[in-house]
N, CA, C and O atoms as CSV, one atom per row, in Angstrom:
chain,resi,resn,atom,element,x,y,z
A,1,MET,N,N,145.246,147.905,73.532
A,1,MET,CA,C,144.096,147.525,72.750
A,1,MET,C,C,144.470,147.361,71.274
A,1,MET,O,O,143.584,147.149,70.446
A,2,ILE,N,N,145.714,147.450,70.935
A,2,ILE,CA,C,146.125,147.409,69.536
A,2,ILE,C,C,145.658,146.145,68.820
A,2,ILE,O,O,145.307,146.213,67.642
A,3,ASN,N,N,145.641,145.004,69.487
A,3,ASN,CA,C,145.198,143.782,68.817
A,3,ASN,C,C,143.676,143.622,68.820
A,3,ASN,O,O,143.162,142.650,68.265
A,4,ASN,N,N,142.956,144.544,69.427
A,4,ASN,CA,C,141.500,144.515,69.424
A,4,ASN,C,C,140.926,145.609,68.538
A,4,ASN,O,O,139.807,146.076,68.749
A,5,HIS,N,N,141.713,146.011,67.540
A,5,HIS,CA,C,141.346,147.137,66.701
A,5,HIS,C,C,141.820,146.874,65.272
A,5,HIS,O,O,142.935,146.397,65.060
A,6,ILE,N,N,140.981,147.182,64.308
A,6,ILE,CA,C,141.379,147.082,62.907
A,6,ILE,C,C,140.960,148.374,62.214
A,6,ILE,O,O,139.868,148.893,62.449
A,7,THR,N,N,141.836,148.881,61.365
A,7,THR,CA,C,141.539,150.059,60.556
A,7,THR,C,C,141.635,149.664,59.096
A,7,THR,O,O,142.648,149.120,58.656
A,8,LEU,N,N,140.588,149.936,58.354
A,8,LEU,CA,C,140.543,149.612,56.926
A,8,LEU,C,C,140.352,150.897,56.134
A,8,LEU,O,O,139.424,151.663,56.389
A,9,HIS,N,N,141.230,151.121,55.182
A,9,HIS,CA,C,141.104,152.247,54.259
A,9,HIS,C,C,140.703,151.664,52.911
A,9,HIS,O,O,141.277,150.673,52.460
A,10,PHE,N,N,139.727,152.275,52.277
A,10,PHE,CA,C,139.272,151.766,50.996
A,10,PHE,C,C,138.749,152.912,50.138
A,10,PHE,O,O,138.422,153.987,50.641
A,11,ALA,N,N,138.677,152.662,48.843
A,11,ALA,CA,C,138.194,153.662,47.904
A,11,ALA,C,C,136.676,153.591,47.797
A,11,ALA,O,O,136.061,152.578,48.130
A,12,ASN,N,N,136.097,154.665,47.334
A,12,ASN,CA,C,134.641,154.729,47.125
A,12,ASN,C,C,134.276,154.012,45.818
A,12,ASN,O,O,133.821,154.611,44.843
A,13,ASN,N,N,134.503,152.703,45.860
A,13,ASN,CA,C,134.300,151.847,44.704
A,13,ASN,C,C,133.448,150.657,45.165
A,13,ASN,O,O,133.737,150.045,46.193
A,14,ALA,N,N,132.418,150.337,44.413
A,14,ALA,CA,C,131.491,149.267,44.815
A,14,ALA,C,C,132.187,147.928,45.027
A,14,ALA,O,O,131.721,147.114,45.824
A,15,GLU,N,N,133.282,147.689,44.335
A,15,GLU,CA,C,134.003,146.429,44.490
A,15,GLU,C,C,134.670,146.308,45.857
A,15,GLU,O,O,135.065,145.213,46.257
A,16,GLU,N,N,134.797,147.407,46.565
A,16,GLU,CA,C,135.446,147.392,47.873
A,16,GLU,C,C,134.526,146.870,48.979
A,16,GLU,O,O,135.012,146.319,49.967
A,17,ALA,N,N,133.226,147.031,48.834
A,17,ALA,CA,C,132.296,146.668,49.913
A,17,ALA,C,C,132.438,145.215,50.363
A,17,ALA,O,O,132.523,144.975,51.568
A,18,PRO,N,N,132.468,144.229,49.455
A,18,PRO,CA,C,132.617,142.847,49.920
A,18,PRO,C,C,133.971,142.591,50.592
A,18,PRO,O,O,134.052,141.827,51.554
A,19,ARG,N,N,135.022,143.223,50.091
A,19,ARG,CA,C,136.349,143.054,50.685
A,19,ARG,C,C,136.368,143.585,52.121
A,19,ARG,O,O,136.912,142.942,53.018
A,20,VAL,N,N,135.779,144.746,52.330
A,20,VAL,CA,C,135.722,145.333,53.665
A,20,VAL,C,C,134.937,144.416,54.601
A,20,VAL,O,O,135.367,144.157,55.725
A,21,ALA,N,N,133.800,143.931,54.143
A,21,ALA,CA,C,132.978,143.042,54.976
A,21,ALA,C,C,133.741,141.770,55.344
A,21,ALA,O,O,133.682,141.324,56.490
A,22,ARG,N,N,134.459,141.182,54.381
A,22,ARG,CA,C,135.241,139.965,54.677
A,22,ARG,C,C,136.324,140.235,55.712
A,22,ARG,O,O,136.555,139.410,56.596
A,23,ARG,N,N,136.984,141.373,55.614
A,23,ARG,CA,C,138.037,141.704,56.579
A,23,ARG,C,C,137.462,141.887,57.984
A,23,ARG,O,O,138.042,141.417,58.962
A,24,VAL,N,N,136.329,142.565,58.078
A,24,VAL,CA,C,135.683,142.757,59.381
A,24,VAL,C,C,135.237,141.410,59.936
A,24,VAL,O,O,135.436,141.133,61.119
A,25,GLU,N,N,134.642,140.577,59.103
A,25,GLU,CA,C,134.182,139.259,59.543
A,25,GLU,C,C,135.350,138.420,60.063
A,25,GLU,O,O,135.253,137.812,61.129
A,26,HIS,N,N,136.430,138.387,59.327
A,26,HIS,CA,C,137.614,137.618,59.739
A,26,HIS,C,C,138.151,138.134,61.077
A,26,HIS,O,O,138.472,137.350,61.971
A,27,PHE,N,N,138.243,139.444,61.202
A,27,PHE,CA,C,138.729,140.060,62.437
A,27,PHE,C,C,137.839,139.680,63.628
A,27,PHE,O,O,138.353,139.325,64.689
A,28,LEU,N,N,136.533,139.750,63.467
A,28,LEU,CA,C,135.613,139.436,64.569
A,28,LEU,C,C,135.644,137.957,64.921
A,28,LEU,O,O,135.518,137.597,66.092
A,29,HIS,N,N,135.810,137.092,63.921
A,29,HIS,CA,C,135.968,135.662,64.207
A,29,HIS,C,C,137.232,135.420,65.027
A,29,HIS,O,O,137.218,134.629,65.971
A,30,GLU,N,N,138.315,136.090,64.676
A,30,GLU,CA,C,139.569,135.954,65.432
A,30,GLU,C,C,139.398,136.355,66.893
A,30,GLU,O,O,140.083,135.829,67.770
A,31,LYS,N,N,138.485,137.285,67.152
A,31,LYS,CA,C,138.242,137.781,68.513
A,31,LYS,C,C,137.175,136.969,69.233
A,31,LYS,O,O,136.772,137.313,70.344
A,32,HIS,N,N,136.717,135.887,68.599
A,32,HIS,CA,C,135.732,134.963,69.187
A,32,HIS,C,C,134.411,135.649,69.536
A,32,HIS,O,O,133.794,135.371,70.564
A,33,ILE,N,N,134.001,136.545,68.653
A,33,ILE,CA,C,132.708,137.211,68.822
A,33,ILE,C,C,131.619,136.228,68.376
A,33,ILE,O,O,131.795,135.539,67.371
A,34,PRO,N,N,130.501,136.150,69.102
A,34,PRO,CA,C,129.423,135.236,68.708
A,34,PRO,C,C,128.920,135.529,67.289
A,34,PRO,O,O,128.842,136.684,66.871
A,35,GLN,N,N,128.586,134.478,66.572
A,35,GLN,CA,C,128.140,134.626,65.184
A,35,GLN,C,C,126.928,135.535,65.073
A,35,GLN,O,O,126.810,136.284,64.103
A,36,SER,N,N,126.028,135.485,66.043
A,36,SER,CA,C,124.834,136.343,65.984
A,36,SER,C,C,125.221,137.823,65.979
A,36,SER,O,O,124.602,138.617,65.271
A,37,THR,N,N,126.224,138.197,66.750
A,37,THR,CA,C,126.697,139.585,66.775
A,37,THR,C,C,127.430,139.915,65.482
A,37,THR,O,O,127.251,140.999,64.928
A,38,ILE,N,N,128.246,138.998,65.000
A,38,ILE,CA,C,128.965,139.224,63.741
A,38,ILE,C,C,127.975,139.479,62.612
A,38,ILE,O,O,128.174,140.390,61.808
A,39,ASN,N,N,126.918,138.688,62.544
A,39,ASN,CA,C,125.923,138.863,61.487
A,39,ASN,C,C,125.313,140.261,61.523
A,39,ASN,O,O,125.135,140.884,60.476
A,40,LYS,N,N,124.996,140.755,62.704
A,40,LYS,CA,C,124.418,142.093,62.834
A,40,LYS,C,C,125.425,143.168,62.425
A,40,LYS,O,O,125.078,144.124,61.730
A,41,ILE,N,N,126.656,143.005,62.859
A,41,ILE,CA,C,127.704,143.968,62.498
A,41,ILE,C,C,127.893,143.979,60.979
A,41,ILE,O,O,127.989,145.048,60.377
A,42,LEU,N,N,127.948,142.804,60.359
A,42,LEU,CA,C,128.176,142.729,58.915
A,42,LEU,C,C,127.018,143.346,58.127
A,42,LEU,O,O,127.247,143.982,57.099
A,43,LEU,N,N,125.808,143.172,58.583
A,43,LEU,CA,C,124.664,143.803,57.933
A,43,LEU,C,C,124.831,145.321,57.942
A,43,LEU,O,O,124.597,145.989,56.935
A,44,CYS,N,N,125.233,145.850,59.082
A,44,CYS,CA,C,125.426,147.297,59.211
A,44,CYS,C,C,126.628,147.776,58.400
A,44,CYS,O,O,126.551,148.812,57.739
A,45,VAL,N,N,127.727,147.041,58.442
A,45,VAL,CA,C,128.903,147.421,57.652
A,45,VAL,C,C,128.521,147.478,56.177
A,45,VAL,O,O,128.847,148.443,55.486
A,46,ASP,N,N,127.836,146.454,55.698
A,46,ASP,CA,C,127.453,146.422,54.290
A,46,ASP,C,C,126.571,147.615,53.941
A,46,ASP,O,O,126.795,148.276,52.926
A,47,GLU,N,N,125.588,147.890,54.760
A,47,GLU,CA,C,124.674,149.003,54.488
A,47,GLU,C,C,125.399,150.341,54.509
A,47,GLU,O,O,125.226,151.157,53.604
A,48,LEU,N,N,126.207,150.569,55.535
A,48,LEU,CA,C,126.885,151.857,55.671
A,48,LEU,C,C,127.922,152.074,54.583
A,48,LEU,O,O,127.989,153.156,53.999
A,49,VAL,N,N,128.730,151.060,54.304
A,49,VAL,CA,C,129.764,151.186,53.271
A,49,VAL,C,C,129.107,151.385,51.905
A,49,VAL,O,O,129.547,152.229,51.124
A,50,THR,N,N,128.073,150.625,51.617
A,50,THR,CA,C,127.372,150.754,50.339
A,50,THR,C,C,126.761,152.146,50.193
A,50,THR,O,O,126.810,152.731,49.111
A,51,ASN,N,N,126.188,152.677,51.267
A,51,ASN,CA,C,125.615,154.029,51.212
A,51,ASN,C,C,126.687,155.085,50.954
A,51,ASN,O,O,126.479,156.000,50.157
A,52,ILE,N,N,127.819,154.961,51.618
A,52,ILE,CA,C,128.904,155.926,51.398
A,52,ILE,C,C,129.364,155.860,49.949
A,52,ILE,O,O,129.477,156.886,49.278
A,53,ILE,N,N,129.625,154.663,49.476
A,53,ILE,CA,C,130.114,154.494,48.108
A,53,ILE,C,C,129.094,155.026,47.093
A,53,ILE,O,O,129.470,155.675,46.117
A,54,GLY,N,N,127.829,154.756,47.321
A,54,GLY,CA,C,126.804,155.124,46.358
A,54,GLY,C,C,126.270,156.538,46.434
A,54,GLY,O,O,125.757,157.063,45.446
A,55,HIS,N,N,126.389,157.177,47.627
A,55,HIS,CA,C,125.693,158.457,47.795
A,55,HIS,C,C,126.540,159.611,48.338
A,55,HIS,O,O,126.094,160.757,48.289
A,56,ALA,N,N,127.723,159.355,48.845
A,56,ALA,CA,C,128.458,160.418,49.544
A,56,ALA,C,C,129.146,161.418,48.620
A,56,ALA,O,O,129.492,162.520,49.046
A,57,TYR,N,N,129.345,161.043,47.365
A,57,TYR,CA,C,130.173,161.882,46.495
A,57,TYR,C,C,129.412,162.345,45.270
A,57,TYR,O,O,128.699,161.573,44.628
A,58,VAL,N,N,129.580,163.631,44.958
A,58,VAL,CA,C,128.924,164.197,43.780
A,58,VAL,C,C,129.852,164.167,42.564
A,58,VAL,O,O,129.396,164.355,41.436
A,59,ASP,N,N,131.132,163.935,42.780
A,59,ASP,CA,C,132.071,163.847,41.665
A,59,ASP,C,C,132.375,162.378,41.361
A,59,ASP,O,O,131.926,161.481,42.074
A,60,LYS,N,N,133.120,162.152,40.325
A,60,LYS,CA,C,133.482,160.788,39.914
A,60,LYS,C,C,134.921,160.453,40.321
A,60,LYS,O,O,135.493,159.477,39.836
A,61,LEU,N,N,135.497,161.253,41.199
A,61,LEU,CA,C,136.879,161.039,41.620
A,61,LEU,C,C,136.959,159.932,42.666
A,61,LEU,O,O,135.964,159.582,43.301
A,62,GLU,N,N,138.157,159.392,42.831
A,62,GLU,CA,C,138.366,158.399,43.879
A,62,GLU,C,C,138.584,159.117,45.206
A,62,GLU,O,O,139.354,160.074,45.291
A,63,HIS,N,N,137.902,158.643,46.230
A,63,HIS,CA,C,138.024,159.200,47.576
A,63,HIS,C,C,138.400,158.074,48.531
A,63,HIS,O,O,138.070,156.910,48.304
A,64,ALA,N,N,139.091,158.440,49.594
A,64,ALA,CA,C,139.461,157.453,50.614
A,64,ALA,C,C,138.416,157.456,51.724
A,64,ALA,O,O,138.010,158.511,52.212
A,65,VAL,N,N,137.992,156.267,52.109
A,65,VAL,CA,C,137.042,156.079,53.202
A,65,VAL,C,C,137.749,155.236,54.250
A,65,VAL,O,O,138.564,154.378,53.911
A,66,CYS,N,N,137.444,155.471,55.512
A,66,CYS,CA,C,138.095,154.727,56.589
A,66,CYS,C,C,137.037,154.092,57.488
A,66,CYS,O,O,136.064,154.738,57.876
A,67,LEU,N,N,137.242,152.828,57.807
A,67,LEU,CA,C,136.394,152.121,58.762
A,67,LEU,C,C,137.296,151.598,59.869
A,67,LEU,O,O,138.296,150.930,59.606
A,68,GLU,N,N,136.936,151.905,61.096
A,68,GLU,CA,C,137.645,151.358,62.257
A,68,GLU,C,C,136.681,150.474,63.020
A,68,GLU,O,O,135.511,150.817,63.195
A,69,CYS,N,N,137.173,149.341,63.468
A,69,CYS,CA,C,136.381,148.409,64.265
A,69,CYS,C,C,137.175,148.115,65.532
A,69,CYS,O,O,138.320,147.668,65.470
A,70,ARG,N,N,136.553,148.370,66.682
A,70,ARG,CA,C,137.209,148.138,67.970
A,70,ARG,C,C,136.370,147.155,68.778
A,70,ARG,O,O,135.150,147.288,68.875
A,71,VAL,N,N,137.042,146.178,69.348
A,71,VAL,CA,C,136.363,145.171,70.159
A,71,VAL,C,C,136.711,145.410,71.626
A,71,VAL,O,O,137.882,145.460,72.001
A,72,PHE,N,N,135.685,145.554,72.434
A,72,PHE,CA,C,135.809,145.693,73.877
A,72,PHE,C,C,135.161,144.468,74.517
A,72,PHE,O,O,134.464,143.728,73.822
A,73,PRO,N,N,135.360,144.227,75.794
A,73,PRO,CA,C,134.771,143.028,76.408
A,73,PRO,C,C,133.247,142.938,76.274
A,73,PRO,O,O,132.711,141.838,76.140
A,74,GLU,N,N,132.554,144.055,76.306
A,74,GLU,CA,C,131.088,144.034,76.291
A,74,GLU,C,C,130.469,144.517,74.989
A,74,GLU,O,O,129.284,144.283,74.749
A,75,HIS,N,N,131.254,145.192,74.136
A,75,HIS,CA,C,130.656,145.769,72.934
A,75,HIS,C,C,131.674,145.934,71.810
A,75,HIS,O,O,132.880,145.777,72.001
A,76,ILE,N,N,131.148,146.255,70.637
A,76,ILE,CA,C,131.965,146.515,69.453
A,76,ILE,C,C,131.616,147.910,68.959
A,76,ILE,O,O,130.447,148.291,68.897
A,77,GLU,N,N,132.645,148.658,68.612
A,77,GLU,CA,C,132.448,149.991,68.057
A,77,GLU,C,C,132.894,150.008,66.600
A,77,GLU,O,O,133.948,149.478,66.248
A,78,LEU,N,N,132.075,150.622,65.769
A,78,LEU,CA,C,132.443,150.884,64.383
A,78,LEU,C,C,132.497,152.385,64.200
A,78,LEU,O,O,131.653,153.115,64.721
A,79,GLU,N,N,133.496,152.846,63.456
A,79,GLU,CA,C,133.551,154.253,63.090
A,79,GLU,C,C,133.859,154.335,61.608
A,79,GLU,O,O,134.841,153.764,61.132
A,80,LEU,N,N,133.014,155.050,60.885
A,80,LEU,CA,C,133.228,155.284,59.458
A,80,LEU,C,C,133.478,156.764,59.251
A,80,LEU,O,O,132.809,157.618,59.832
A,81,ARG,N,N,134.467,157.047,58.400
A,81,ARG,CA,C,134.855,158.430,58.132
A,81,ARG,C,C,134.995,158.606,56.624
A,81,ARG,O,O,135.725,157.866,55.964
A,82,ASP,N,N,134.279,159.602,56.089
A,82,ASP,CA,C,134.381,159.892,54.660
A,82,ASP,C,C,134.342,161.405,54.452
A,82,ASP,O,O,133.858,162.154,55.301
A,83,ASP,N,N,134.862,161.835,53.304
A,83,ASP,CA,C,134.879,163.267,52.988
A,83,ASP,C,C,133.802,163.622,51.967
A,83,ASP,O,O,133.971,164.531,51.155
A,84,GLY,N,N,132.712,162.900,52.024
A,84,GLY,CA,C,131.598,163.169,51.118
A,84,GLY,C,C,130.742,164.325,51.595
A,84,GLY,O,O,131.071,165.007,52.566
A,85,VAL,N,N,129.636,164.534,50.892
A,85,VAL,CA,C,128.713,165.601,51.281
A,85,VAL,C,C,128.200,165.326,52.692
A,85,VAL,O,O,128.024,164.172,53.083
A,86,ALA,N,N,127.967,166.380,53.439
A,86,ALA,CA,C,127.489,166.227,54.817
A,86,ALA,C,C,126.160,165.483,54.818
A,86,ALA,O,O,125.233,165.829,54.085
A,87,PHE,N,N,126.089,164.450,55.658
A,87,PHE,CA,C,124.865,163.666,55.760
A,87,PHE,C,C,124.800,163.034,57.133
A,87,PHE,O,O,125.660,162.238,57.510
A,88,ASP,N,N,123.761,163.400,57.881
A,88,ASP,CA,C,123.555,162.864,59.223
A,88,ASP,C,C,122.403,161.858,59.182
A,88,ASP,O,O,121.236,162.251,59.167
A,89,PRO,N,N,122.727,160.564,59.164
A,89,PRO,CA,C,121.659,159.561,59.086
A,89,PRO,C,C,120.765,159.540,60.312
A,89,PRO,O,O,119.629,159.072,60.233
A,90,THR,N,N,121.248,160.035,61.440
A,90,THR,CA,C,120.431,160.019,62.655
A,90,THR,C,C,119.299,161.040,62.593
A,90,THR,O,O,118.369,160.979,63.397
A,91,LYS,N,N,119.366,161.963,61.664
A,91,LYS,CA,C,118.335,163.006,61.536
A,91,LYS,C,C,117.325,162.697,60.433
A,91,LYS,O,O,116.409,163.482,60.190
A,92,GLN,N,N,117.488,161.568,59.774
A,92,GLN,CA,C,116.579,161.211,58.682
A,92,GLN,C,C,115.276,160.669,59.249
A,92,GLN,O,O,115.254,159.994,60.279
A,93,SER,N,N,114.187,160.982,58.547
A,93,SER,CA,C,112.897,160.453,59.002
A,93,SER,C,C,112.871,158.946,58.776
A,93,SER,O,O,113.407,158.442,57.789
A,94,ARG,N,N,112.259,158.260,59.679
A,94,ARG,CA,C,112.165,156.799,59.602
A,94,ARG,C,C,111.055,156.404,58.627
A,94,ARG,O,O,110.002,157.040,58.583
A,95,PRO,N,N,111.300,155.354,57.852
A,95,PRO,CA,C,110.240,154.901,56.944
A,95,PRO,C,C,109.093,154.264,57.729
A,95,PRO,O,O,109.291,153.717,58.814
A,96,ASN,N,N,107.918,154.345,57.170
A,96,ASN,CA,C,106.755,153.710,57.778
A,96,ASN,C,C,106.769,152.243,57.369
A,96,ASN,O,O,106.300,151.883,56.290
A,97,VAL,N,N,107.314,151.401,58.245
A,97,VAL,CA,C,107.465,149.981,57.918
A,97,VAL,C,C,106.142,149.209,58.042
A,97,VAL,O,O,106.078,148.026,57.710
A,98,ILE,N,N,105.108,149.873,58.514
A,98,ILE,CA,C,103.795,149.235,58.612
A,98,ILE,C,C,103.114,149.227,57.241
A,98,ILE,O,O,102.347,148.314,56.932
A,99,LYS,N,N,103.394,150.241,56.422
A,99,LYS,CA,C,102.815,150.313,55.076
A,99,LYS,C,C,103.361,149.171,54.224
A,99,LYS,O,O,104.442,148.642,54.485
A,100,SER,N,N,102.598,148.805,53.211
A,100,SER,CA,C,103.079,147.782,52.273
A,100,SER,C,C,104.219,148.375,51.445
A,100,SER,O,O,104.360,149.595,51.353
A,101,ILE,N,N,105.012,147.519,50.856
A,101,ILE,CA,C,106.141,147.974,50.042
A,101,ILE,C,C,105.662,148.872,48.913
A,101,ILE,O,O,106.327,149.855,48.586
A,102,ASP,N,N,104.532,148.559,48.317
A,102,ASP,CA,C,104.004,149.355,47.210
A,102,ASP,C,C,103.605,150.762,47.641
A,102,ASP,O,O,103.612,151.683,46.824
A,103,ASP,N,N,103.257,150.938,48.919
A,103,ASP,CA,C,102.802,152.236,49.409
A,103,ASP,C,C,103.906,153.065,50.058
A,103,ASP,O,O,103.673,154.216,50.427
A,104,ARG,N,N,105.098,152.503,50.202
A,104,ARG,CA,C,106.210,153.221,50.840
A,104,ARG,C,C,107.025,154.001,49.824
A,104,ARG,O,O,107.090,153.653,48.645
A,105,GLU,N,N,107.647,155.073,50.319
A,105,GLU,CA,C,108.611,155.795,49.483
A,105,GLU,C,C,109.882,154.969,49.402
A,105,GLU,O,O,110.202,154.207,50.314
A,106,ILE,N,N,110.601,155.128,48.300
A,106,ILE,CA,C,111.855,154.400,48.113
A,106,ILE,C,C,112.923,155.018,49.004
A,106,ILE,O,O,113.005,156.238,49.144
A,107,GLY,N,N,113.738,154.158,49.602
A,107,GLY,CA,C,114.876,154.626,50.395
A,107,GLY,C,C,114.587,154.671,51.879
A,107,GLY,O,O,113.438,154.654,52.322
A,108,GLY,N,N,115.671,154.730,52.627
A,108,GLY,CA,C,115.571,154.888,54.069
A,108,GLY,C,C,115.531,153.603,54.870
A,108,GLY,O,O,115.712,153.637,56.088
A,109,LEU,N,N,115.301,152.472,54.224
A,109,LEU,CA,C,115.212,151.225,54.979
A,109,LEU,C,C,116.575,150.798,55.528
A,109,LEU,O,O,116.649,150.247,56.627
A,110,GLY,N,N,117.643,151.043,54.785
A,110,GLY,CA,C,118.977,150.670,55.250
A,110,GLY,C,C,119.372,151.425,56.507
A,110,GLY,O,O,119.894,150.844,57.458
A,111,ILE,N,N,119.117,152.718,56.500
A,111,ILE,CA,C,119.427,153.529,57.684
A,111,ILE,C,C,118.556,153.068,58.848
A,111,ILE,O,O,119.029,152.958,59.979
A,112,HIS,N,N,117.289,152.801,58.567
A,112,HIS,CA,C,116.377,152.295,59.609
A,112,HIS,C,C,116.921,150.992,60.194
A,112,HIS,O,O,116.890,150.792,61.408
A,113,LEU,N,N,117.414,150.116,59.337
A,113,LEU,CA,C,117.985,148.847,59.773
A,113,LEU,C,C,119.172,149.081,60.708
A,113,LEU,O,O,119.260,148.467,61.771
A,114,VAL,N,N,120.073,149.963,60.312
A,114,VAL,CA,C,121.251,150.267,61.141
A,114,VAL,C,C,120.811,150.847,62.481
A,114,VAL,O,O,121.316,150.441,63.527
A,115,MET,N,N,119.882,151.786,62.457
A,115,MET,CA,C,119.423,152.427,63.689
A,115,MET,C,C,118.724,151.428,64.611
A,115,MET,O,O,118.741,151.594,65.830
A,116,THR,N,N,118.114,150.403,64.041
A,116,THR,CA,C,117.411,149.387,64.824
A,116,THR,C,C,118.376,148.346,65.378
A,116,THR,O,O,118.257,147.950,66.537
A,117,ILE,N,N,119.320,147.903,64.572
A,117,ILE,CA,C,120.232,146.829,64.976
A,117,ILE,C,C,121.274,147.300,65.987
A,117,ILE,O,O,121.559,146.609,66.965
A,118,MET,N,N,121.838,148.476,65.743
A,118,MET,CA,C,122.911,148.953,66.613
A,118,MET,C,C,122.325,149.537,67.893
A,118,MET,O,O,121.208,150.053,67.903
A,119,ASP,N,N,123.090,149.446,68.961
A,119,ASP,CA,C,122.616,149.942,70.256
A,119,ASP,C,C,122.840,151.439,70.419
A,119,ASP,O,O,122.193,152.085,71.243
A,120,LYS,N,N,123.756,151.985,69.632
A,120,LYS,CA,C,124.034,153.413,69.690
A,120,LYS,C,C,124.545,153.844,68.322
A,120,LYS,O,O,125.388,153.175,67.725
A,121,VAL,N,N,124.028,154.970,67.832
A,121,VAL,CA,C,124.477,155.531,66.558
A,121,VAL,C,C,124.626,157.032,66.752
A,121,VAL,O,O,123.684,157.714,67.157
A,122,GLU,N,N,125.823,157.540,66.458
A,122,GLU,CA,C,126.103,158.973,66.612
A,122,GLU,C,C,126.788,159.489,65.353
A,122,GLU,O,O,127.606,158.799,64.744
A,123,TYR,N,N,126.440,160.707,64.979
A,123,TYR,CA,C,127.051,161.344,63.821
A,123,TYR,C,C,127.631,162.681,64.235
A,123,TYR,O,O,127.032,163.406,65.030
A,124,VAL,N,N,128.799,163.010,63.695
A,124,VAL,CA,C,129.363,164.352,63.818
A,124,VAL,C,C,129.999,164.714,62.485
A,124,VAL,O,O,130.435,163.843,61.732
A,125,ARG,N,N,130.043,165.984,62.210
A,125,ARG,CA,C,130.775,166.489,61.049
A,125,ARG,C,C,132.039,167.116,61.614
A,125,ARG,O,O,131.971,168.095,62.358
A,126,GLU,N,N,133.188,166.559,61.266
A,126,GLU,CA,C,134.473,167.061,61.730
A,126,GLU,C,C,135.202,167.656,60.534
A,126,GLU,O,O,135.797,166.936,59.732
A,127,GLY,N,N,135.148,168.982,60.425
A,127,GLY,CA,C,135.747,169.644,59.271
A,127,GLY,C,C,135.034,169.197,58.008
A,127,GLY,O,O,133.826,169.392,57.872
A,128,ASP,N,N,135.771,168.599,57.085
A,128,ASP,CA,C,135.204,168.124,55.819
A,128,ASP,C,C,134.782,166.660,55.868
A,128,ASP,O,O,134.529,166.056,54.826
A,129,TYR,N,N,134.703,166.089,57.053
A,129,TYR,CA,C,134.458,164.647,57.177
A,129,TYR,C,C,133.155,164.326,57.899
A,129,TYR,O,O,132.822,164.928,58.920
A,130,ASN,N,N,132.426,163.360,57.340
A,130,ASN,CA,C,131.321,162.714,58.042
A,130,ASN,C,C,131.946,161.656,58.932
A,130,ASN,O,O,132.777,160.872,58.475
A,131,VAL,N,N,131.556,161.626,60.194
A,131,VAL,CA,C,132.047,160.604,61.110
A,131,VAL,C,C,130.822,159.963,61.764
A,131,VAL,O,O,130.070,160.613,62.490
A,132,LEU,N,N,130.647,158.677,61.486
A,132,LEU,CA,C,129.522,157.937,62.063
A,132,LEU,C,C,130.096,156.893,63.009
A,132,LEU,O,O,130.901,156.050,62.614
A,133,ARG,N,N,129.669,156.963,64.258
A,133,ARG,CA,C,130.116,156.015,65.277
A,133,ARG,C,C,128.922,155.196,65.726
A,133,ARG,O,O,127.858,155.731,66.037
A,134,THR,N,N,129.124,153.875,65.755
A,134,THR,CA,C,128.061,152.974,66.182
A,134,THR,C,C,128.600,152.014,67.234
A,134,THR,O,O,129.795,151.718,67.274
A,135,VAL,N,N,127.711,151.542,68.071
A,135,VAL,CA,C,128.066,150.582,69.119
A,135,VAL,C,C,127.065,149.441,69.078
A,135,VAL,O,O,125.859,149.653,68.950
A,136,LYS,N,N,127.592,148.218,69.190
A,136,LYS,CA,C,126.738,147.040,69.299
A,136,LYS,C,C,127.185,146.244,70.520
A,136,LYS,O,O,128.338,145.823,70.605
A,137,VAL,N,N,126.274,146.041,71.456
A,137,VAL,CA,C,126.547,145.208,72.624
A,137,VAL,C,C,126.668,143.777,72.124
A,137,VAL,O,O,125.877,143.338,71.289
A,138,ILE,N,N,127.650,143.055,72.629
A,138,ILE,CA,C,127.902,141.669,72.212
A,138,ILE,C,C,126.821,140.768,72.784
A,138,ILE,O,O,126.537,140.797,73.981
A,139,ASP,N,N,126.213,139.956,71.898
A,139,ASP,CA,C,125.147,139.019,72.317
A,139,ASP,C,C,125.674,138.014,73.317
A,139,ASP,O,O,124.926,137.153,73.779
């Protein structure tokens, strides 16, 4: 499965998010994944990477973040690993999307989007690392 797998290491720097997304997009195109699935994966990659970069660290130091993308015949798996503060997105309350934007609390829509788009989302804390694993069935 070595050619159906990509591992990207990047710093917790906002400039890294577009680079990571481009690499994932290129990799999925090479694997002939349908554009509709790629679009969903890229939306989630952007949201998750941006959240890690923006919220996972309380210090101003550079940290290494890892994203793995694995392509299987029926699905795609993403795994993100960071050493930021413990945060389980699967335990967050869902925003009330029925309310108008003016009546909603700020935040939570990105996680809601990921939880809605992906077919499976799992979180574990492994030592000092947040590990988020997601699965998307190929359209």
